[in-house]
C-alpha atoms as an extended CHARMM CRD file, in Angstrom:
* protein
*
       100  EXT
         1         1  UNK       CA             62.3890000000      -30.2320000000      100.0580000000  PROA      1               0.0000000000
         2         2  UNK       CA             63.8390000000      -29.1300000000       96.4790000000  PROA      2               0.0000000000
         3         3  UNK       CA             64.8090000000      -31.7780000000       94.5950000000  PROA      3               0.0000000000
         4         4  UNK       CA             68.6500000000      -31.9520000000       92.9630000000  PROA      4               0.0000000000
         5         5  UNK       CA             68.5490000000      -30.0950000000       89.2750000000  PROA      5               0.0000000000
         6         6  UNK       CA             70.0190000000      -31.7210000000       86.8310000000  PROA      6               0.0000000000
         7         7  UNK       CA             70.3860000000      -29.2030000000       84.1100000000  PROA      7               0.0000000000
         8         8  UNK       CA             71.6530000000      -25.7470000000       85.3420000000  PROA      8               0.0000000000
         9         9  UNK       CA             69.8890000000      -22.9980000000       83.2610000000  PROA      9               0.0000000000
        10        10  UNK       CA             71.6100000000      -20.2690000000       81.6610000000  PROA      10              0.0000000000
        11        11  UNK       CA             69.9480000000      -17.9180000000       84.8220000000  PROA      11              0.0000000000
        12        12  UNK       CA             71.2290000000      -20.1040000000       87.1100000000  PROA      12              0.0000000000
        13        13  UNK       CA             74.9780000000      -20.5810000000       85.7210000000  PROA      13              0.0000000000
        14        14  UNK       CA             74.9540000000      -15.9510000000       85.7930000000  PROA      14              0.0000000000
        15        15  UNK       CA             74.2260000000      -15.6750000000       89.1320000000  PROA      15              0.0000000000
        16        16  UNK       CA             76.2330000000      -18.7110000000       89.8970000000  PROA      16              0.0000000000
        17        17  UNK       CA             79.5050000000      -16.9550000000       87.7680000000  PROA      17              0.0000000000
        18        18  UNK       CA             78.3120000000      -13.2270000000       89.7270000000  PROA      18              0.0000000000
        19        19  UNK       CA             78.5910000000      -14.7700000000       92.7650000000  PROA      19              0.0000000000
        20        20  UNK       CA             81.6060000000      -16.6870000000       92.5110000000  PROA      20              0.0000000000
        21        21  UNK       CA             82.8980000000      -13.6550000000       90.7500000000  PROA      21              0.0000000000
        22        22  UNK       CA             82.2230000000      -11.2510000000       94.4930000000  PROA      22              0.0000000000
        23        23  UNK       CA             83.2780000000      -13.2510000000       96.3590000000  PROA      23              0.0000000000
        24        24  UNK       CA             86.8650000000      -13.6500000000       94.5940000000  PROA      24              0.0000000000
        25        25  UNK       CA             86.6910000000       -9.5360000000       94.8510000000  PROA      25              0.0000000000
        26        26  UNK       CA             85.8300000000       -9.8940000000       98.6590000000  PROA      26              0.0000000000
        27        27  UNK       CA             89.3310000000      -12.4750000000       98.8750000000  PROA      27              0.0000000000
        28        28  UNK       CA             91.7330000000      -10.5930000000       97.6320000000  PROA      28              0.0000000000
        29        29  UNK       CA             90.1400000000       -7.0660000000       98.8640000000  PROA      29              0.0000000000
        30        30  UNK       CA             90.6310000000       -9.0980000000      102.0900000000  PROA      30              0.0000000000
        31        31  UNK       CA             94.0820000000      -10.0960000000      101.6590000000  PROA      31              0.0000000000
        32        32  UNK       CA             95.4740000000       -6.9500000000       99.9970000000  PROA      32              0.0000000000
        33        33  UNK       CA             93.6850000000       -5.0460000000      103.8520000000  PROA      33              0.0000000000
        34        34  UNK       CA             95.0940000000       -8.9120000000      105.7550000000  PROA      34              0.0000000000
        35        35  UNK       CA             98.6500000000       -7.5950000000      103.5250000000  PROA      35              0.0000000000
        36        36  UNK       CA             98.5800000000       -3.4620000000      104.3100000000  PROA      36              0.0000000000
        37        37  UNK       CA             98.4510000000       -4.6290000000      108.1710000000  PROA      37              0.0000000000
        38        38  UNK       CA            101.5760000000       -7.0450000000      107.9620000000  PROA      38              0.0000000000
        39        39  UNK       CA            102.8920000000       -4.6120000000      105.5110000000  PROA      39              0.0000000000
        40        40  UNK       CA            102.3690000000       -1.5740000000      108.3370000000  PROA      40              0.0000000000
        41        41  UNK       CA            103.2120000000       -4.0680000000      110.7080000000  PROA      41              0.0000000000
        42        42  UNK       CA            106.4200000000       -4.1450000000      109.5500000000  PROA      42              0.0000000000
        43        43  UNK       CA            107.7270000000       -1.4010000000      109.2780000000  PROA      43              0.0000000000
        44        44  UNK       CA            106.9760000000       -0.7700000000      113.1540000000  PROA      44              0.0000000000
        45        45  UNK       CA            108.6550000000       -2.9760000000      113.8790000000  PROA      45              0.0000000000
        46        46  UNK       CA            112.3900000000       -2.0070000000      112.1470000000  PROA      46              0.0000000000
        47        47  UNK       CA            111.8500000000        1.2160000000      112.8460000000  PROA      47              0.0000000000
        48        48  UNK       CA            111.7980000000       -0.4950000000      116.7140000000  PROA      48              0.0000000000
        49        49  UNK       CA            115.1340000000       -2.6190000000      115.4800000000  PROA      49              0.0000000000
        50        50  UNK       CA            116.7470000000        0.9370000000      114.6090000000  PROA      50              0.0000000000
        51        51  UNK       CA            115.5650000000        2.6110000000      117.6330000000  PROA      51              0.0000000000
        52        52  UNK       CA            117.4050000000        0.0050000000      119.2220000000  PROA      52              0.0000000000
        53        53  UNK       CA            120.4210000000        0.2700000000      117.2910000000  PROA      53              0.0000000000
        54        54  UNK       CA            121.3620000000        3.5680000000      117.7180000000  PROA      54              0.0000000000
        55        55  UNK       CA            121.8060000000        3.3520000000      121.5900000000  PROA      55              0.0000000000
        56        56  UNK       CA            124.2580000000       -0.2320000000      121.1930000000  PROA      56              0.0000000000
        57        57  UNK       CA            125.7740000000        2.1720000000      118.3920000000  PROA      57              0.0000000000
        58        58  UNK       CA            127.5730000000        4.2750000000      121.0130000000  PROA      58              0.0000000000
        59        59  UNK       CA            128.1920000000        2.0540000000      123.2130000000  PROA      59              0.0000000000
        60        60  UNK       CA            130.2390000000       -0.1600000000      120.5180000000  PROA      60              0.0000000000
        61        61  UNK       CA            131.5790000000        3.8240000000      119.5440000000  PROA      61              0.0000000000
        62        62  UNK       CA            132.7360000000        3.2960000000      122.7970000000  PROA      62              0.0000000000
        63        63  UNK       CA            133.7540000000        0.5310000000      123.5000000000  PROA      63              0.0000000000
        64        64  UNK       CA            135.6710000000        1.1250000000      119.7710000000  PROA      64              0.0000000000
        65        65  UNK       CA            138.0080000000        3.5080000000      121.5550000000  PROA      65              0.0000000000
        66        66  UNK       CA            139.1060000000        1.4860000000      124.0020000000  PROA      66              0.0000000000
        67        67  UNK       CA            140.5370000000       -0.8410000000      122.5250000000  PROA      67              0.0000000000
        68        68  UNK       CA            142.1740000000        1.5870000000      120.6300000000  PROA      68              0.0000000000
        69        69  UNK       CA            143.4790000000        2.6570000000      123.6640000000  PROA      69              0.0000000000
        70        70  UNK       CA            144.4120000000       -0.8480000000      125.2300000000  PROA      70              0.0000000000
        71        71  UNK       CA            146.3770000000       -0.9830000000      121.4320000000  PROA      71              0.0000000000
        72        72  UNK       CA            148.4370000000        1.4880000000      122.1900000000  PROA      72              0.0000000000
        73        73  UNK       CA            149.3320000000        1.3890000000      125.6280000000  PROA      73              0.0000000000
        74        74  UNK       CA            150.6680000000       -2.3800000000      124.3700000000  PROA      74              0.0000000000
        75        75  UNK       CA            152.4230000000       -1.2470000000      122.0070000000  PROA      75              0.0000000000
        76        76  UNK       CA            154.1700000000        1.8610000000      124.0370000000  PROA      76              0.0000000000
        77        77  UNK       CA            155.4730000000       -0.4200000000      126.0010000000  PROA      77              0.0000000000
        78        78  UNK       CA            156.6190000000       -3.6130000000      124.0480000000  PROA      78              0.0000000000
        79        79  UNK       CA            158.7690000000       -0.8090000000      122.5090000000  PROA      79              0.0000000000
        80        80  UNK       CA            159.3660000000        0.6580000000      126.7500000000  PROA      80              0.0000000000
        81        81  UNK       CA            160.3410000000       -3.3630000000      127.0730000000  PROA      81              0.0000000000
        82        82  UNK       CA            162.8200000000       -3.5080000000      124.3840000000  PROA      82              0.0000000000
        83        83  UNK       CA            164.4340000000       -0.2350000000      124.8480000000  PROA      83              0.0000000000
        84        84  UNK       CA            165.5630000000       -1.9690000000      128.5420000000  PROA      84              0.0000000000
        85        85  UNK       CA            166.0570000000       -4.9080000000      126.8240000000  PROA      85              0.0000000000
        86        86  UNK       CA            168.7040000000       -3.6420000000      124.2360000000  PROA      86              0.0000000000
        87        87  UNK       CA            169.7170000000       -1.2340000000      127.1140000000  PROA      87              0.0000000000
        88        88  UNK       CA            170.9960000000       -4.4860000000      129.3200000000  PROA      88              0.0000000000
        89        89  UNK       CA            172.8270000000       -6.7580000000      126.8580000000  PROA      89              0.0000000000
        90        90  UNK       CA            174.7010000000       -2.9580000000      126.2010000000  PROA      90              0.0000000000
        91        91  UNK       CA            175.6580000000       -2.4380000000      129.7530000000  PROA      91              0.0000000000
        92        92  UNK       CA            176.2950000000       -5.9090000000      130.0200000000  PROA      92              0.0000000000
        93        93  UNK       CA            178.0970000000       -5.9230000000      126.6370000000  PROA      93              0.0000000000
        94        94  UNK       CA            179.8140000000       -3.0440000000      128.2920000000  PROA      94              0.0000000000
        95        95  UNK       CA            181.0920000000       -4.8010000000      131.5230000000  PROA      95              0.0000000000
        96        96  UNK       CA            182.1530000000       -7.4810000000      130.2180000000  PROA      96              0.0000000000
        97        97  UNK       CA            184.3160000000       -5.3480000000      127.6600000000  PROA      97              0.0000000000
        98        98  UNK       CA            186.1430000000       -3.1730000000      130.4150000000  PROA      98              0.0000000000
        99        99  UNK       CA            186.3090000000       -6.7320000000      132.2650000000  PROA      99              0.0000000000
       100       100  UNK       CA            188.8000000000       -8.2170000000      128.7420000000  PROA      100             0.0000000000
């Protein structure tokens, strides 16, 4: 069994420095590779969401037209009812005028 060194030689420190630098470069390369994979996966998922939203957009456009049609119907109905009420009041006023 090898005994622990009490001091480090310049050669041993150089070896340690080189090994540490090599391992950091490996870690940096692995991190960059993983980042690129994550970036590609994120882009793929956003493309999928965009495709789904394109289908929803058509449905929303159709729903918007239907709501516009309903609003138009309600406005025309309100105008017709107002006209009928005014005509009724006009007829009632004419009847009262004829009686008096």
